[in-house]
C-alpha positions as CSV (number, residue, x, y, z in Angstrom):
1,X,-2.2,-11.9,20.5
2,X,-2.8,-15.4,19.8
3,X,0.0,-17.0,18.3
4,X,-1.6,-20.2,17.0
5,X,-4.3,-17.9,15.2
6,X,-1.5,-15.7,14.0
7,X,0.7,-18.8,12.6
8,X,-2.5,-20.4,10.9
9,X,-3.3,-16.9,9.2
10,X,0.2,-16.7,8.0
11,X,0.0,-20.4,6.7
12,X,-3.2,-19.5,4.9
13,X,-2.0,-16.5,3.1
14,X,1.8,-16.5,2.6
15,X,1.1,-17.6,-1.2
16,X,-0.7,-14.4,-1.8
17,X,2.2,-12.5,-0.1
18,X,4.8,-14.2,-2.2
19,X,3.0,-13.8,-5.5
20,X,2.8,-10.0,-5.0
21,X,6.2,-9.9,-3.8
22,X,7.4,-11.4,-7.0
23,X,5.1,-9.4,-9.1
24,X,6.4,-6.1,-7.7
25,X,10.3,-7.3,-7.7
26,X,10.0,-8.3,-11.2
27,X,8.6,-4.8,-12.3
28,X,11.0,-2.9,-10.0
29,X,14.2,-4.8,-11.2
30,X,13.2,-4.1,-14.8
31,X,12.9,-0.2,-14.2
32,X,16.1,-0.2,-12.2
33,X,17.9,-2.2,-14.9
34,X,16.8,0.0,-17.7
35,X,18.3,3.3,-15.9
36,X,20.9,4.6,-18.0
37,X,22.7,7.9,-16.7
38,X,24.6,8.5,-20.0
39,X,21.3,8.5,-22.0
40,X,18.2,9.5,-20.5
41,X,17.0,11.0,-23.7
42,X,16.3,7.6,-25.2
43,X,14.0,6.3,-22.1
44,X,12.3,9.8,-22.4
45,X,11.5,9.2,-25.8
46,X,10.4,5.7,-25.4
47,X,7.9,6.9,-22.8
48,X,6.7,9.9,-24.9
49,X,5.5,7.2,-27.3
50,X,2.6,6.4,-25.1
51,X,-0.6,8.3,-25.1
52,X,0.0,11.7,-23.1
53,X,-3.2,10.8,-21.1
54,X,-1.7,7.2,-20.1
55,X,1.6,8.9,-19.0
56,X,-0.2,11.3,-16.7
57,X,-2.7,8.8,-15.3
58,X,0.2,6.5,-14.7
59,X,2.5,8.9,-13.3
60,X,5.3,8.3,-15.5
61,X,7.7,11.1,-15.0
62,X,11.2,12.0,-14.3
63,X,11.2,13.7,-11.3
64,X,14.7,14.4,-11.0
65,X,17.6,13.6,-13.4
66,X,18.9,11.1,-10.9
67,X,18.8,7.4,-10.1
68,X,16.4,8.1,-7.2
69,X,14.3,10.5,-9.2
70,X,14.1,7.7,-12.1
71,X,12.8,5.2,-9.4
72,X,10.6,7.6,-8.0
73,X,8.9,8.5,-11.2
74,X,8.6,5.2,-13.0
75,X,7.9,2.9,-10.1
76,X,6.6,4.7,-7.1
77,X,3.5,5.7,-9.1
78,X,0.9,3.6,-10.8
79,X,2.4,0.2,-9.9
80,X,3.6,0.6,-6.2
81,X,0.1,2.0,-5.5
82,X,-2.3,-0.3,-7.5
83,X,-0.8,-3.7,-6.7
84,X,-0.7,-3.4,-3.0
85,X,-4.3,-2.1,-3.1
86,X,-5.2,-5.4,-4.9
87,X,-3.1,-7.2,-2.3
88,X,-5.1,-5.6,0.7
89,X,-8.4,-6.2,-1.2
90,X,-7.7,-9.9,-1.4
91,X,-6.5,-10.0,2.3
92,X,-8.7,-7.6,3.9
93,X,-11.9,-9.5,3.7
94,X,-10.3,-12.6,4.8
95,X,-9.0,-11.1,8.2
96,X,-12.2,-10.9,10.2
97,X,-15.4,-10.6,7.9
98,X,-14.8,-14.1,6.2
99,X,-14.6,-15.8,9.7
100,X,-17.9,-14.4,10.9
101,X,-19.4,-15.0,7.6
102,X,-18.5,-18.8,7.4
103,X,-19.3,-19.4,11.0
104,X,-15.4,-20.0,11.8
105,X,-15.7,-17.2,14.2
106,X,-18.0,-19.1,16.7
107,X,-15.4,-21.9,16.6
108,X,-12.6,-19.2,17.5
109,X,-14.8,-17.7,20.3
110,X,-15.3,-21.2,21.8
111,X,-11.7,-21.3,22.7
112,X,-10.1,-19.5,25.6
113,X,-9.6,-16.3,23.4
114,X,-11.3,-13.3,23.9
115,X,-12.8,-11.2,20.9
116,X,-10.1,-8.4,21.8
117,X,-7.3,-11.1,21.1
118,X,-8.7,-12.5,17.9
119,X,-9.3,-9.1,16.5
120,X,-5.6,-7.7,17.8
121,X,-4.1,-10.7,16.3
122,X,-5.8,-10.4,12.8
123,X,-5.1,-6.7,12.8
124,X,-1.6,-7.3,13.5
125,X,-1.1,-9.5,10.7
126,X,-2.8,-7.4,8.2
127,X,-0.5,-4.5,9.1
128,X,2.8,-6.4,9.4
129,X,2.0,-8.3,6.1
130,X,1.6,-5.1,4.0
131,X,4.4,-3.2,5.5
132,X,6.9,-6.2,5.4
133,X,5.8,-6.4,1.6
134,X,6.9,-2.8,1.0
135,X,9.8,-2.9,3.1
136,X,11.4,-6.3,1.4
137,X,10.6,-4.9,-2.0
138,X,12.3,-1.5,-1.1
139,X,15.4,-3.1,0.7
140,X,16.1,-5.4,-2.5
141,X,15.8,-2.7,-5.0
142,X,17.8,-0.3,-2.8
143,X,20.6,-2.9,-2.7
144,X,20.1,-3.7,-6.4
145,X,20.4,0.0,-7.3
146,X,23.4,0.6,-5.2
147,X,25.1,-2.4,-6.6
148,X,24.2,-1.7,-10.2
149,X,24.9,2.1,-9.9
150,X,27.4,2.6,-7.1
151,X,27.2,6.2,-5.6
152,X,24.0,7.2,-7.7
153,X,21.2,6.2,-5.3
154,X,20.7,9.1,-2.7
155,X,20.0,7.1,0.4
156,X,18.1,10.1,2.2
157,X,15.9,10.7,-0.4
158,X,15.1,7.1,-1.0
159,X,14.5,6.4,2.7
160,X,12.2,9.4,3.0
161,X,10.1,8.0,-0.3
162,X,9.6,4.8,1.4
163,X,8.9,6.1,4.8
164,X,6.1,8.0,3.1
165,X,4.9,5.0,1.4
166,X,4.6,2.8,4.2
167,X,2.6,5.5,6.1
168,X,0.1,5.7,3.3
169,X,-0.3,2.0,3.5
170,X,-0.9,2.0,7.3
171,X,-3.9,4.3,6.5
172,X,-5.0,2.1,3.7
173,X,-5.1,-0.9,5.5
174,X,-6.7,0.4,8.3
175,X,-9.5,1.3,6.0
176,X,-9.8,-2.4,5.1
177,X,-9.5,-3.6,8.5
178,X,-12.2,-1.5,9.8
179,X,-14.7,-2.3,7.0
180,X,-13.8,-6.0,7.7
181,X,-14.7,-5.5,11.6
182,X,-17.7,-3.4,10.6
183,X,-19.6,-6.0,8.3
184,X,-20.3,-9.7,9.0
185,X,-20.8,-10.6,5.3
186,X,-17.4,-10.9,3.1
187,X,-19.3,-9.5,0.0
188,X,-20.1,-6.1,2.0
189,X,-16.5,-5.8,3.5
190,X,-15.0,-6.3,0.2
191,X,-17.4,-4.2,-1.4
192,X,-16.9,-1.3,0.9
193,X,-13.3,-1.7,1.8
194,X,-12.0,-2.5,-1.9
195,X,-14.6,0.5,-3.0
196,X,-13.1,3.1,-0.8
197,X,-9.6,2.3,-1.8
198,X,-10.3,2.0,-5.7
199,X,-12.4,5.5,-5.2
200,X,-9.3,7.3,-3.9
201,X,-7.1,5.9,-6.7
202,X,-9.5,6.7,-9.6
203,X,-9.9,10.2,-8.0
204,X,-6.1,10.5,-7.8
205,X,-5.7,9.4,-11.5
206,X,-8.5,11.7,-12.6
207,X,-6.6,14.7,-10.8
208,X,-3.5,14.0,-12.9
209,X,-5.1,13.5,-16.2
210,X,-6.7,17.0,-16.6
211,X,-5.6,20.1,-14.9
212,X,-9.2,21.1,-14.8
213,X,-9.7,18.3,-12.4
214,X,-6.8,18.8,-10.3
215,X,-9.0,20.1,-7.5
216,X,-10.0,16.4,-6.8
217,X,-6.5,15.8,-5.4
218,X,-7.9,17.2,-2.1
219,X,-10.8,14.3,-2.0
220,X,-8.2,11.5,-1.9
221,X,-5.5,10.4,0.5
222,X,-3.0,9.6,-2.0
223,X,-2.3,13.3,-2.4
224,X,-0.3,12.8,1.2
225,X,1.9,10.4,-0.7
226,X,4.2,12.8,-2.6
227,X,7.2,11.5,-4.2
228,X,8.4,14.7,-5.7
229,X,8.4,16.2,-2.5
230,X,10.2,13.1,-0.9
231,X,12.8,13.4,-3.6
232,X,13.6,17.0,-2.7
233,X,13.6,16.1,1.1
234,X,10.6,18.5,1.6
235,X,9.8,18.4,5.2
236,X,6.0,18.5,4.7
237,X,6.7,14.7,3.8
238,X,7.2,14.0,7.3
239,X,4.1,15.8,8.3
240,X,2.1,13.8,5.7
241,X,3.5,10.5,6.9
242,X,2.7,11.3,10.9
243,X,-0.8,12.1,9.6
244,X,-1.3,9.1,7.7
245,X,0.3,6.9,10.4
246,X,-1.8,8.4,13.2
247,X,-5.1,8.1,11.0
248,X,-4.2,4.4,10.0
249,X,-3.8,3.6,13.8
250,X,-7.0,5.2,14.6
251,X,-8.8,3.3,12.0
252,X,-7.4,-0.1,13.5
253,X,-8.4,1.3,17.1
254,X,-11.9,1.9,15.8
255,X,-12.0,-1.5,14.3
256,X,-11.1,-3.2,17.3
257,X,-13.5,-1.3,19.4
258,X,-16.5,-2.1,17.0
259,X,-16.0,-5.6,16.7
260,X,-15.6,-6.2,20.5
261,X,-19.1,-4.7,21.0
262,X,-21.1,-5.7,17.6
263,X,-23.6,-8.4,17.4
264,X,-22.1,-11.2,15.4
265,X,-25.1,-13.3,14.5
266,X,-23.3,-16.6,15.3
């Protein structure tokens, strides 16, 4: 990896990272604070005031009558999936494609740095950036929940839930990275990378809204992120996570391989 390039990429994108961290933290803190183990009926009544289609689409449901089940149902659904997708969409097209599109890649390649070193550095930043975002939010949330409600947070369930989420974003970031490596134009990298992620997300929502469309869950990678199974410590979650991680790393490998050999037109 190239430390100077990594530092420059970090400096150019840290404001975006902090912005999304702030958004996720505010929402998650509200959810945790609103938990009331002695009066879950009131919260359920409040949620039921929303249109049923919206509840199903956003995945709002009490997975288990516990603190962990509450967090999993009302945070590890629409919000934790939607905002990191937006983050990846912003960042993904800037990782490789924009450098090629603007001609900056020719400058980078004029330095004593190989294509492989450049693309590996950018891939490392993308992956570490999204994983760090999820880990920081999960850690702060866990500490906050444990402080406000001592003894009520099931650590094993919470860890498995976040492991499954991290694995999902290894895969999703791999998609964005691959498209950024394939296309020389920013607009194409954005269109395909964001399009695939949003497409998976829309399919997932449609499969939740109508039971007749439940078969669609087999056409989206989001099916492999299962908060219900994680809360019940289902061993299938480990298999889902392994598949997502290996699949994501394969996408990164393909992106690196393609970038090293393609014509950059610079």
